[in-house]
N, C-alpha and C positions, 0 to 999 in steps of 0.2 A: 463139476465145472461151476455150478452156481455158488459154491462156497468160495472159490477163487475170486469170482466177481464181487462177492460180498466183502471179502478182505481188501480187495483193491479199492472198492468204493469207500469203505471205511477209512482207509489210508488217505485217499484223496480228499475226504471231508475233514478229517481230524489232523492230517499232516501239517497244513499251513497254520492251524491254530496252535499246535504244539511247538512249531518252529517259532512263532511269535512269542509264545510264553517263554521259550528258552532264551530268546534275545532280550526280553525284559529282565529275566533273571540275571543274565550276564551283565546287563547295564547296572542293575542294583548292586551286584558284587563289586563292580568297578567303582561305583560311587561310595560304597562302604569302605573299601580299601583306601581310597583317596581321602575320605573324611578321617579315618583313623590315622593316616600319616600326617595330616594337618594337626590333629589334636596332640600328637606326640611332640610337636614343636612348641606347644604351649604347655610347659611342664607344671607350672604352678596353678593351683585352683583359684587363686586370687584373680588372675587375669582371665581365666576361663569364665568367670561370672560376669565379666564386663564386655565380652565380645560375642558376636553371633557369626556362625559359620554356615554357609550354604554351598553345597557341592552339586553340580549338574554335569551329567555326561550324556552325550548323544547316543542314540540307539545303534548307529553304525560307526560313528567316528570314535577313534581311540582316546584322544585327550579330553580332559574335562575342564570345567570352569569352577574355580574356587573363589567365592566371595566372602570376605571377612569384614564385618562392620566393627570398627574400633572407635566409635564416637566418644566414648568416655575415657579413652586412653591418652597418655601423654604423647608428645611428639617423638620422644626417644623410643617409646614402646612401639609406635607405628613404624618407624624406620627399622627397628630391630626385627619386627615381624616381616617386613618386606624382604629384608636381606636373608633372613633365616628360611622363610618359606620358598623364596626364589631358588635357593640352593637345593632344597629337598623335594621339590615337586618333580613328577616324572616328565620326560621330554615331551614338548608340545602342549603342555598344560598352560592354562591362563590363570593368573592370579589377579583379583581385583580387591584392593584394600580401600575401604571407605573410612576416612578419619579426618582429623583436623590437625594440620601442622601449626596453624595459628588459631587461637581461640575464636577469632572473629570470622575466619574463612574456612569453610569445609572443603575437603578435597577428595578426589578419587584417583587412586594410582592403579595403573594396569601394568602388570609384568607378564611377559610371555616367555616361557622357557624355550630355549632353542632345541631343535631336534638334533640329537647327537648320533647322526648316521654317518658312518665313514664309508665313502665310496670306494676307496682302495685300501688295501691292507699294506702295512709295512712289514717287510720281511727282514729278519735279522741275518746278517751275514757274519760269519765268523772267519777269522783268518788264523791259520795255524802257522806258527813260526817254529822252525826247528831249533 
């Protein structure tokens, strides 16, 4: 009987710590996957050297925040990044692009991807004609 109490006591002490470590690991994996998907959109190494990417995910919330600093990029590169990343981010993620559309005026653009959850399903009906 004392061994059972020792096992239960150990589980009660170490269980919450291990659960917290598991949640941190899950968050780090989500951040890494999101960071990799953003890097895939910037194919050339030339533009990768001029941007900074920061990815943050919450501990319990699913979507993340991707911040891309593009201060040294041209206006066309900033708009191209906004449209390309907005299409390829997971649902519910937020994209923040810091750049300048005009050389004199810095700007911050925030794009939120919409959640693609369908509440009802469409059923296909087929009609058979003789």
